[in-house]
N, C-alpha and C positions, 0 to 999 in steps of 0.2 A: 105639743104646745108651740114650740118654735121649730117648724118643720124645715125651714131653710138652713138651720145649723146642723141638723141631724142628731142622732142619739149620742149622748155623752156617757161613756162607760167608765167606771172606776178602774184604773189600771190594775189594782190589786185583785179585782174579781177574775181576771184572766189567769193570774198566777195561782192564787189560792182564794177561793170564795170566802174563807173565814177572815181574810184581812191579815193573816199572819204568814210569815215565811216558814221555814222549817223550824218549828219550835222544839223539836226533839233533839236539839243540840244544846250546847252550853253546859251548865253544871251537871244535869243528869247524865249526859253522854260522857262527860269528863269522869265522873265517878264510876260509871260502867267500865270505861277504858282502864282506869286505875285498878279496879278490882280484877279485871281480866289480866292485866300485866302482873299483878301480884300472884294470881293463881298460876299463870304460866311460869313465872320465875321460881316460885316455890316447887312446882312440879319438876322443872328442869334441875333444880338444886337437889331434890330428893332422888331423882334418877341418877345423876352423876355421883351422889354420895353413896347410893346403893351399889353402883358399879365399882367404885373405889373400895368400899367395904367388902364386897364380894371378892375382889382381887386380893385384898389383904387376907381374907379368910382362906382363900385357896393357897396362897403363898406363905402361910404362917408356919408350915412344917412342924406342927405340934407345939409351937411356942405358946404357952398358956396366956401370957399377957397380950400377944397379938390376937389370939383367938377371942379373948374376952373383949378387947377393944373393937374387933370387927363385928362380933355379935351385938354389942351395945350400939354400934353405929347403924347396923341393919335394923335393929329394933326401933331406934329413934327415927330413922327415915320412914319406916312403915307406919309408925305412930303419927308422924307428921302428915303423911298422906291420908291416913284415916281421919285425922282432925280436919284437914282441908275438905274432904268429901262430906264429912258430917256438917261442917259449917255451911256449905252450899246447900245441902239437903234441908237443914233446919231453916235457912233463909227462905228456901222455896216453899216449905210447909207453912211457915208463918205468913209469907206473902200470899199464899193461896187462901189461908184462913181469913186474913184481914181484908184482902182486896179481890179475891176470886180469880187471881192469875198468879201462877208460880213465878213469873218473871217481872212482876210489878215492882219489886224493890230493886232488883239488880239492873233492870232495863225499863225504867219508867217511861210512860207515854204521857205527854202533856196535851190536854185537850183544851182548845181555845173556844171562845164563844161562837155559837152558830154551828159547831161541828157535832152536836149531840142530836 
């Protein structure tokens, strides 16, 4: 139309043709990071609790109360780890059933207009 001006391009088209920046940040990424931190923290806590309970078990020297406390601590740590793994597995299964992707709930992907 106006050839003396040249083409006028939308600056957003060169960055992202959908007109969005990185939309996979914000609240979904924050929730994913919080869940990851909780899982890592719980795993580290269970690991160190198991190490301490194992040391207590080894050094109990037949003391029934120390042995009982160490075994209870080991059992609770292992139960906590089992619950963590089960929670992640159940979340993945529910996510796969509802959304067709096992990571859809814990790592959601936001799709903007024009990207389908």
